[in-house]
GULUM-573129 format. One line per field, with one value per residue (C-alpha): residue number from 1; x, y, z; residue in three letters; chain. Coordinates in nm, 3 decimals. Example, Ala and Ser with C-alpha at 12.3 -4.5 7.8 and 13.67 -1.06 7.14 Angstrom:
! residues 2
nr	(1 | 2) .
u	(1.230 | 1.367) .
v	(-0.450 | -0.106) .
w	(0.780 | 0.714) .
rest	(ALA | SER) .
kette	(A | A) .
END
This chain:
! residues 323
nr	(1 | 2 | 3 | 4 | 5 | 6 | 7 | 8 | 9 | 10 | 11 | 12 | 13 | 14 | 15 | 16 | 17 | 18 | 19 | 20 | 21 | 22 | 23 | 24 | 25 | 26 | 27 | 28 | 29 | 30 | 31 | 32 | 33 | 34 | 35 | 36 | 37 | 38 | 39 | 40 | 41 | 42 | 43 | 44 | 45 | 46 | 47 | 48 | 49 | 50 | 51 | 52 | 53 | 54 | 55 | 56 | 57 | 58 | 59 | 60 | 61 | 62 | 63 | 64 | 65 | 66 | 67 | 68 | 69 | 70 | 71 | 72 | 73 | 74 | 75 | 76 | 77 | 78 | 79 | 80 | 81 | 82 | 83 | 84 | 85 | 86 | 87 | 88 | 89 | 90 | 91 | 92 | 93 | 94 | 95 | 96 | 97 | 98 | 99 | 100 | 101 | 102 | 103 | 104 | 105 | 106 | 107 | 108 | 109 | 110 | 111 | 112 | 113 | 114 | 115 | 116 | 117 | 118 | 119 | 120 | 121 | 122 | 123 | 124 | 125 | 126 | 127 | 128 | 129 | 130 | 131 | 132 | 133 | 134 | 135 | 136 | 137 | 138 | 139 | 140 | 141 | 142 | 143 | 144 | 145 | 146 | 147 | 148 | 149 | 150 | 151 | 152 | 153 | 154 | 155 | 156 | 157 | 158 | 159 | 160 | 161 | 162 | 163 | 164 | 165 | 166 | 167 | 168 | 169 | 170 | 171 | 172 | 173 | 174 | 175 | 176 | 177 | 178 | 179 | 180 | 181 | 182 | 183 | 184 | 185 | 186 | 187 | 188 | 189 | 190 | 191 | 192 | 193 | 194 | 195 | 196 | 197 | 198 | 199 | 200 | 201 | 202 | 203 | 204 | 205 | 206 | 207 | 208 | 209 | 210 | 211 | 212 | 213 | 214 | 215 | 216 | 217 | 218 | 219 | 220 | 221 | 222 | 223 | 224 | 225 | 226 | 227 | 228 | 229 | 230 | 231 | 232 | 233 | 234 | 235 | 236 | 237 | 238 | 239 | 240 | 241 | 242 | 243 | 244 | 245 | 246 | 247 | 248 | 249 | 250 | 251 | 252 | 253 | 254 | 255 | 256 | 257 | 258 | 259 | 260 | 261 | 262 | 263 | 264 | 265 | 266 | 267 | 268 | 269 | 270 | 271 | 272 | 273 | 274 | 275 | 276 | 277 | 278 | 279 | 280 | 281 | 282 | 283 | 284 | 285 | 286 | 287 | 288 | 289 | 290 | 291 | 292 | 293 | 294 | 295 | 296 | 297 | 298 | 299 | 300 | 301 | 302 | 303 | 304 | 305 | 306 | 307 | 308 | 309 | 310 | 311 | 312 | 313 | 314 | 315 | 316 | 317 | 318 | 319 | 320 | 321 | 322 | 323) .
u	(-1.427 | -1.485 | -1.481 | -1.738 | -1.957 | -1.938 | -2.039 | -2.336 | -2.450 | -2.422 | -2.622 | -2.898 | -2.895 | -2.901 | -3.198 | -3.394 | -3.316 | -3.450 | -3.769 | -3.787 | -3.740 | -4.027 | -4.254 | -4.196 | -4.222 | -4.553 | -4.682 | -4.582 | -4.761 | -5.078 | -5.090 | -4.976 | -4.711 | -4.409 | -4.236 | -4.265 | -4.141 | -3.852 | -3.767 | -3.770 | -3.510 | -3.308 | -3.338 | -3.193 | -2.876 | -2.866 | -2.900 | -2.600 | -2.399 | -2.472 | -2.419 | -2.082 | -1.976 | -2.069 | -1.895 | -1.579 | -1.581 | -1.625 | -1.364 | -1.111 | -1.117 | -0.999 | -0.621 | -0.432 | -0.349 | -0.127 | -0.376 | -0.460 | -0.163 | -0.349 | -0.654 | -1.012 | -1.078 | -1.118 | -1.423 | -1.606 | -1.497 | -1.661 | -1.975 | -1.978 | -1.955 | -2.254 | -2.428 | -2.373 | -2.501 | -2.816 | -2.875 | -2.844 | -3.112 | -3.336 | -3.284 | -3.383 | -3.696 | -3.797 | -3.738 | -3.945 | -4.236 | -4.217 | -4.245 | -4.538 | -4.716 | -4.658 | -4.846 | -5.119 | -5.131 | -5.254 | -5.450 | -5.234 | -5.351 | -5.179 | -5.266 | -5.100 | -4.796 | -4.755 | -4.799 | -4.551 | -4.289 | -4.322 | -4.271 | -3.958 | -3.827 | -3.878 | -3.693 | -3.410 | -3.365 | -3.313 | -3.064 | -2.868 | -2.848 | -2.733 | -2.455 | -2.334 | -2.308 | -2.102 | -1.843 | -1.982 | -1.786 | -1.448 | -1.472 | -1.486 | -1.724 | -1.958 | -1.948 | -2.043 | -2.331 | -2.441 | -2.449 | -2.655 | -2.919 | -2.927 | -2.989 | -3.274 | -3.437 | -3.427 | -3.575 | -3.853 | -3.927 | -3.974 | -4.217 | -4.416 | -4.439 | -4.551 | -4.819 | -4.946 | -4.959 | -5.169 | -5.398 | -5.450 | -5.451 | -5.493 | -5.200 | -5.075 | -4.775 | -4.580 | -4.541 | -4.344 | -4.156 | -4.026 | -3.953 | -3.721 | -3.543 | -3.484 | -3.370 | -3.116 | -2.990 | -2.951 | -2.775 | -2.528 | -2.438 | -2.412 | -2.178 | -1.952 | -1.938 | -1.852 | -1.570 | -1.413 | -1.444 | -1.290 | -1.005 | -0.950 | -0.950 | -0.706 | -0.487 | -0.505 | -0.388 | -0.670 | -0.828 | -0.749 | -0.376 | -0.159 | 0.136 | 0.344 | 0.288 | 0.389 | 0.708 | 0.787 | 0.728 | 0.971 | 1.235 | 1.213 | 1.297 | 1.641 | 1.920 | 1.699 | 1.841 | 1.581 | 1.291 | 1.177 | 0.948 | 0.685 | 0.347 | 0.042 | -0.272 | -0.572 | -0.613 | -0.972 | -1.184 | -1.007 | -0.663 | -0.384 | -0.049 | 0.277 | 0.598 | 0.902 | 1.279 | 1.442 | 1.795 | 2.023 | 2.391 | 2.615 | 2.475 | 2.487 | 2.222 | 2.093 | 2.055 | 1.883 | 1.624 | 1.569 | 1.508 | 1.247 | 1.068 | 1.061 | 0.911 | 0.651 | 0.538 | 0.520 | 0.325 | 0.084 | 0.009 | -0.021 | -0.166 | -0.316 | -0.095 | -0.070 | 0.104 | 0.446 | 0.726 | 1.035 | 1.359 | 1.665 | 1.938 | 2.288 | 2.422 | 2.772 | 2.960 | 2.806 | 2.663 | 2.362 | 2.034 | 1.720 | 1.388 | 1.049 | 0.950 | 1.159 | 1.429 | 1.801 | 2.110 | 2.354 | 2.517 | 2.366 | 2.308 | 1.955 | 1.781 | 1.405 | 1.168 | 0.798 | 0.553 | 0.181 | 0.027 | -0.328 | -0.375 | -0.592 | -0.933 | -0.931 | -1.121 | -1.493 | -1.609 | -1.258 | -1.351 | -1.640 | -1.906 | -1.732 | -1.761) .
v	(-1.506 | -1.200 | -1.413 | -1.651 | -1.354 | -1.220 | -1.558 | -1.582 | -1.228 | -1.292 | -1.616 | -1.435 | -1.144 | -1.385 | -1.574 | -1.253 | -1.121 | -1.442 | -1.380 | -1.028 | -1.177 | -1.422 | -1.154 | -0.909 | -1.179 | -1.300 | -0.945 | -0.848 | -1.145 | -1.089 | -0.710 | -0.727 | -0.464 | -0.471 | -0.221 | -0.466 | -0.753 | -0.534 | -0.457 | -0.833 | -0.855 | -0.590 | -0.792 | -1.084 | -0.877 | -0.845 | -1.222 | -1.267 | -0.999 | -1.144 | -1.497 | -1.412 | -1.222 | -1.523 | -1.751 | -1.539 | -1.565 | -1.944 | -1.993 | -1.788 | -2.068 | -2.326 | -2.370 | -2.388 | -2.735 | -2.896 | -2.838 | -2.477 | -2.310 | -1.977 | -2.140 | -2.125 | -1.751 | -1.729 | -1.955 | -1.642 | -1.464 | -1.729 | -1.711 | -1.332 | -1.361 | -1.596 | -1.343 | -1.065 | -1.275 | -1.360 | -0.995 | -0.892 | -1.149 | -1.004 | -0.650 | -0.755 | -0.928 | -0.621 | -0.386 | -0.607 | -0.623 | -0.246 | -0.166 | -0.405 | -0.234 | 0.110 | -0.013 | -0.191 | -0.081 | -0.341 | -0.270 | -0.265 | -0.305 | -0.005 | -0.098 | -0.439 | -0.279 | -0.030 | -0.295 | -0.535 | -0.265 | -0.144 | -0.500 | -0.525 | -0.196 | -0.318 | -0.646 | -0.480 | -0.223 | -0.508 | -0.665 | -0.336 | -0.327 | -0.692 | -0.626 | -0.320 | -0.524 | -0.777 | -0.513 | -0.409 | -0.084 | -0.256 | -0.552 | -0.480 | -0.766 | -0.682 | -0.314 | -0.389 | -0.610 | -0.330 | -0.085 | -0.332 | -0.369 | 0.007 | 0.062 | -0.187 | 0.009 | 0.315 | 0.118 | -0.016 | 0.339 | 0.428 | 0.137 | 0.275 | 0.610 | 0.438 | 0.247 | 0.566 | 0.742 | 0.456 | 0.462 | 0.840 | 0.912 | 0.580 | 0.670 | 0.323 | 0.439 | 0.510 | 0.132 | 0.059 | 0.391 | 0.294 | -0.057 | 0.083 | 0.296 | -0.010 | -0.209 | 0.063 | 0.038 | -0.339 | -0.301 | -0.052 | -0.293 | -0.587 | -0.397 | -0.312 | -0.680 | -0.782 | -0.527 | -0.631 | -1.006 | -0.984 | -0.772 | -1.024 | -1.322 | -1.139 | -1.071 | -0.702 | -0.433 | -0.348 | -0.012 | 0.146 | 0.064 | 0.330 | 0.134 | 0.450 | 0.529 | 0.173 | 0.208 | 0.542 | 0.399 | 0.114 | 0.346 | 0.577 | 0.293 | 0.312 | 0.124 | 0.060 | 0.184 | 0.050 | -0.186 | -0.388 | -0.678 | -0.525 | -0.702 | -0.626 | -0.836 | -0.937 | -1.286 | -1.198 | -0.885 | -0.788 | -0.954 | -0.804 | -0.963 | -0.816 | -0.953 | -0.756 | -0.749 | -0.480 | -0.361 | -0.272 | -0.199 | -0.463 | -0.510 | -0.773 | -1.040 | -0.868 | -0.535 | -0.712 | -0.856 | -0.514 | -0.366 | -0.630 | -0.595 | -0.217 | -0.264 | -0.507 | -0.261 | 0.030 | -0.165 | -0.309 | 0.013 | 0.242 | 0.012 | -0.275 | -0.526 | -0.818 | -1.084 | -0.989 | -1.176 | -0.956 | -1.062 | -0.856 | -0.812 | -0.675 | -0.578 | -0.497 | -0.612 | -0.344 | -0.100 | -0.031 | 0.064 | -0.090 | 0.091 | -0.037 | -0.376 | -0.577 | -0.838 | -0.780 | -0.996 | -0.837 | -1.064 | -1.028 | -1.202 | -1.293 | -1.309 | -1.381 | -1.303 | -1.388 | -1.249 | -1.279 | -1.063 | -0.943 | -0.624 | -0.340 | -0.314 | -0.106 | 0.219 | 0.175 | 0.257 | 0.229 | -0.055 | -0.194 | -0.396 | -0.681 | -1.048) .
w	(1.207 | 0.985 | 0.669 | 0.823 | 0.918 | 0.564 | 0.425 | 0.662 | 0.581 | 0.208 | 0.230 | 0.419 | 0.173 | -0.122 | 0.021 | 0.087 | -0.261 | -0.412 | -0.212 | -0.362 | -0.710 | -0.660 | -0.508 | -0.795 | -1.061 | -0.916 | -0.867 | -1.221 | -1.374 | -1.168 | -1.225 | -1.593 | -1.507 | -1.735 | -1.506 | -1.216 | -1.434 | -1.549 | -1.188 | -1.125 | -1.403 | -1.223 | -0.900 | -1.094 | -1.138 | -0.758 | -0.726 | -0.956 | -0.773 | -0.429 | -0.554 | -0.705 | -0.391 | -0.178 | -0.428 | -0.404 | -0.024 | -0.039 | -0.311 | -0.116 | 0.143 | -0.111 | -0.130 | -0.457 | -0.586 | -0.848 | -1.127 | -1.037 | -0.874 | -0.843 | -0.684 | -0.806 | -0.816 | -1.193 | -1.188 | -1.075 | -1.394 | -1.613 | -1.400 | -1.436 | -1.815 | -1.814 | -1.588 | -1.843 | -2.135 | -1.936 | -1.854 | -2.219 | -2.310 | -2.037 | -2.171 | -2.523 | -2.392 | -2.190 | -2.484 | -2.717 | -2.473 | -2.404 | -2.775 | -2.805 | -2.516 | -2.666 | -2.972 | -2.773 | -2.406 | -2.157 | -1.837 | -1.524 | -1.163 | -1.007 | -0.647 | -0.674 | -0.840 | -0.553 | -0.284 | -0.443 | -0.498 | -0.137 | -0.011 | -0.229 | -0.088 | 0.269 | 0.211 | 0.018 | 0.294 | 0.540 | 0.295 | 0.284 | 0.665 | 0.668 | 0.415 | 0.605 | 0.924 | 0.727 | 0.634 | 0.296 | 0.298 | 0.344 | 0.106 | -0.267 | -0.354 | -0.067 | -0.154 | -0.515 | -0.398 | -0.165 | -0.458 | -0.663 | -0.392 | -0.328 | -0.700 | -0.687 | -0.404 | -0.629 | -0.921 | -0.696 | -0.583 | -0.949 | -0.985 | -0.689 | -0.867 | -1.189 | -0.998 | -0.837 | -1.176 | -1.315 | -1.011 | -1.020 | -1.393 | -1.574 | -1.805 | -1.901 | -2.106 | -1.786 | -1.742 | -2.065 | -2.029 | -1.686 | -1.815 | -2.081 | -1.818 | -1.600 | -1.904 | -1.981 | -1.621 | -1.657 | -1.993 | -1.847 | -1.567 | -1.807 | -2.039 | -1.744 | -1.649 | -2.007 | -2.027 | -1.698 | -1.754 | -2.103 | -1.964 | -1.684 | -1.921 | -2.152 | -1.846 | -1.924 | -1.685 | -1.441 | -1.535 | -1.198 | -1.229 | -1.397 | -1.539 | -1.575 | -1.207 | -1.111 | -1.318 | -1.155 | -0.807 | -0.876 | -1.024 | -0.723 | -0.485 | -0.323 | -0.508 | -0.814 | -1.144 | -1.388 | -1.454 | -1.755 | -1.845 | -1.617 | -1.619 | -1.405 | -1.431 | -1.222 | -1.081 | -0.992 | -0.958 | -0.634 | -0.646 | -0.858 | -0.944 | -1.073 | -1.217 | -1.331 | -1.370 | -1.156 | -1.233 | -0.940 | -0.890 | -0.739 | -0.389 | -0.118 | -0.080 | 0.233 | 0.053 | -0.237 | -0.001 | 0.156 | -0.192 | -0.271 | 0.064 | 0.016 | -0.332 | -0.202 | 0.065 | -0.180 | -0.443 | -0.189 | -0.003 | -0.308 | -0.576 | -0.370 | -0.553 | -0.314 | -0.527 | -0.664 | -0.840 | -0.861 | -1.029 | -0.947 | -1.206 | -1.164 | -1.508 | -1.386 | -1.700 | -1.922 | -1.672 | -1.896 | -1.732 | -1.878 | -1.891 | -2.002 | -2.134 | -2.377 | -2.413 | -2.366 | -2.406 | -2.162 | -1.904 | -1.558 | -1.228 | -1.120 | -0.784 | -0.784 | -0.497 | -0.481 | -0.230 | -0.166 | 0.101 | 0.175 | -0.025 | 0.107 | -0.061 | -0.379 | -0.369 | -0.410 | -0.758 | -0.902 | -1.132 | -1.328 | -1.137 | -0.962 | -1.057) .
rest	(MET | GLU | ARG | ALA | ARG | ARG | GLY | THR | GLY | LEU | ARG | LEU | ALA | LEU | GLY | LEU | THR | LEU | VAL | VAL | LEU | LEU | VAL | GLU | LEU | THR | GLY | GLY | LEU | LEU | SER | HIS | SER | LEU | ALA | LEU | LEU | SER | ASP | ALA | GLY | HIS | VAL | LEU | THR | ASP | VAL | PHE | ALA | LEU | GLY | LEU | ALA | TRP | PHE | ALA | VAL | GLU | GLN | SER | LYS | ARG | PRO | ALA | ASP | LYS | ARG | ARG | SER | TYR | GLY | TYR | GLN | ARG | VAL | GLY | ILE | LEU | ALA | ALA | LEU | LEU | ASN | ALA | VAL | THR | LEU | ILE | VAL | ILE | VAL | LEU | ALA | ILE | ALA | TYR | GLU | ALA | VAL | ARG | ARG | PHE | ILE | ALA | PRO | GLU | PRO | VAL | GLN | GLY | GLY | LEU | VAL | VAL | GLY | THR | ALA | LEU | ALA | ALA | ILE | ALA | ILE | ASN | THR | PHE | VAL | ILE | LEU | THR | LEU | ARG | GLU | GLY | GLY | GLY | GLY | ARG | ASN | LEU | ASN | LEU | HIS | ALA | ALA | LEU | LEU | HIS | VAL | THR | GLY | ASP | VAL | ALA | ALA | SER | ALA | GLY | VAL | VAL | VAL | ALA | GLY | LEU | VAL | ILE | LEU | LEU | THR | GLY | TRP | LEU | TYR | VAL | ASP | PRO | LEU | LEU | SER | LEU | ALA | ILE | ALA | ALA | LEU | ILE | ALA | TYR | GLY | ALA | TRP | GLY | ILE | VAL | ARG | GLU | THR | VAL | ASN | LEU | LEU | MET | GLU | GLY | THR | PRO | PRO | GLU | ILE | ASP | LEU | ALA | ALA | VAL | THR | ALA | GLU | ILE | ASN | GLU | THR | ARG | LEU | VAL | THR | GLY | VAL | HIS | ASP | LEU | HIS | VAL | TRP | ALA | LEU | SER | SER | ASP | GLN | VAL | ALA | LEU | SER | CYS | HIS | VAL | VAL | VAL | ASP | GLU | ILE | SER | LEU | GLY | ASP | ALA | GLU | HIS | VAL | VAL | ARG | ASP | LEU | GLU | GLY | ARG | LEU | CYS | SER | ARG | PHE | ALA | ILE | GLY | HIS | THR | THR | ILE | GLN | LEU | GLU | SER | CYS | HIS | PRO | CYS | GLY | GLU | ILE | HIS | HIS | GLY | ALA | GLY | GLU | HIS | ASN | HIS | PRO | HIS | GLU | HIS | LEU | THR | PHE | THR | SER | ALA | ARG | PRO | ALA | PRO | PRO | ARG | ALA | ALA | GLY | SER | SER | ALA | PRO | PRO | LEU) .
kette	(A | A | A | A | A | A | A | A | A | A | A | A | A | A | A | A | A | A | A | A | A | A | A | A | A | A | A | A | A | A | A | A | A | A | A | A | A | A | A | A | A | A | A | A | A | A | A | A | A | A | A | A | A | A | A | A | A | A | A | A | A | A | A | A | A | A | A | A | A | A | A | A | A | A | A | A | A | A | A | A | A | A | A | A | A | A | A | A | A | A | A | A | A | A | A | A | A | A | A | A | A | A | A | A | A | A | A | A | A | A | A | A | A | A | A | A | A | A | A | A | A | A | A | A | A | A | A | A | A | A | A | A | A | A | A | A | A | A | A | A | A | A | A | A | A | A | A | A | A | A | A | A | A | A | A | A | A | A | A | A | A | A | A | A | A | A | A | A | A | A | A | A | A | A | A | A | A | A | A | A | A | A | A | A | A | A | A | A | A | A | A | A | A | A | A | A | A | A | A | A | A | A | A | A | A | A | A | A | A | A | A | A | A | A | A | A | A | A | A | A | A | A | A | A | A | A | A | A | A | A | A | A | A | A | A | A | A | A | A | A | A | A | A | A | A | A | A | A | A | A | A | A | A | A | A | A | A | A | A | A | A | A | A | A | A | A | A | A | A | A | A | A | A | A | A | A | A | A | A | A | A | A | A | A | A | A | A | A | A | A | A | A | A | A | A | A | A | A | A | A | A | A | A | A | A | A | A | A | A | A | A | A | A | A | A | A | A | A | A | A | A | A | A) .
END
């Protein structure tokens, strides 16, 4: 029920944001305001953010299959990378036009700029309320989309100020100046998306995960004497997986299962790692304890446990803009 409500709220927010995009694009072309066109470019980032959040909700409904055992979550990563490339192109276009207008300022209809920006603020405010009702503070993707739209309200407020300055003083340079500021905001968001998507595709450790802290948490678990071959990576922007070899003393099968369940609970509650593959080793012939990653050739017995459980949402703002 909650997932369906999120999907409905995201579809409504996406549709309204597309309306804002069309309104600002039309208003910018009619008023000759580069600031308004730049804000339309910023709204495009919201469209991507909302679209990807909705896509993530829809893809989470698709089960894994023989071809894609982890499901279809990483399709969103590729879409996010395309998003970032598009945004960089938009930034370059805005910067080029801003420089051209510094050299040869063009007349701007300040009244139309103010009216269009106020309409955008009104619609985006309704979008914010819709996302909050859909649980935007609890879901990472929704929270990121909420931040995007909130940032667009601030950018539109700046456009209103620019329009008023033009109306009251006729100073046309405020238009390209504000355009460059909005372009910088878009570029910052695009760079964050590029960094996170590349890290995800390289199966790097998520930036909010401290590998040393994960190792310490595992070593502090009862009956555990060491850990090696530890890997932590992200399946998507909000789902983290872990695999490792955990060394224990000679214990019964029942105790081994208790160790693994204890580890799963610790890793999920503290680090929001919901998918774990833990292999237990009992190196009783040599008694050596293994620490850190690496290969070893000592005889041992193996027991492997895999778990996937819903992880609590990661702290808001703990990662780059979601995919």
